[in-house]
Steps between C-alpha positions, in 0.01 A plus 500: 500500500812642669483827687621803310860591585597867519791531258523880498859625518600691811646775280409578141621792289331560165651743249660696784682814387641809667613820334612826658550842346852639485479846349353459152557126488327191637730253675379141495593321823288187448366384166209254471586268789298177518562254782333256735627387841336209676416492870794377707751570224831680547621729224819705465464811283845565356662732248734796471442823688237706320328199344172566681519252788401731785232664285350159429494415870330830585235440235434144616442638851278782379741757644530654153251517213569373148476692176324198352410146597359315797619332819293227665582389855329171577255575220419859602580784260672744734471801268121478475480631857618823664816541709318446828373164376847409370647585840242278667585218256871537580419487870308175455730303276834665426830571674766731351868524596651826378868530414526802730304326782233777528467457877319780682769681703265606782396139568697230680581168334196330649274797418616493136413129478170542685382772262377279210304286745345808661401637159296187426346497846677190633447447871836331564732761348751499786529122522523460124775762474687353795497153346645621169766721660614212718507283190735742324727522804391841627317400818741717701459806273123547519509853643783629285429763236625456140786746559624273782508192274762390248411463133465126538275541803283753319462261209398221736237731651379577146474130419316429825260784414443358153427150630302592814161498327579158350462639146420284203755697296835655598674747270857598588719757323870414536451359852875455550617801299611705803632211709838336547536149363461319833186691598366464145536123519302498826225710342479267198467195722236666712288599201502153350432335837193715544401433138515124556316513830219731390475431125547869423553588134835681466592753229850636561687766305867415539852516363599230752577166335445322833141625506419439134646151525262416785190606308291260291550713190644828378336779305758707313431855387697696242393834362163471669417167336507139617779309327569129489766361731 
């Protein structure tokens, strides 16, 4: 008899909804989202502004909590545990690239990239951060602070930080949204190179056709719902 094969999706959302109160009314941002993303897949989340893309990404990462529904990461229901446990889960398996970079201003480039490794107790934080920063072309900018880096350089630091723990899953919110076209193209290539080399599952919120065209499939949101392409 053949060995059992683990066919759990890397990401699964079940009946995922998010509402917020606006005065006397409830605003529905996401409405009954159901999706599965396999390990090693690459997915572009697309749709008009206000369609719920960034909210979906935040929920999949456990950075926000849903009004209803579940999120499973590699089979684990992330909302059955407290925030400390969710943070530990993110540290083990997830990288997140924020649209606004979210680098810590008091830390240098290499210190920003070392931080996720230090939080999980890795013994080789400096070497791991150095390797990724050299890979993204910032080997000469290790001791520079975010304010001393251009937008493109800050985004490359953010991507190095997201990949430094070799996450199983990378979530990126408009990774080229603040970049010029040439720098954006470099960032796209870098992300997909690292995806191919490490088998990282990619989920990317984007308006960029160059990014969505590189992904294995697209998930389109409209009015907080998944719609067919």
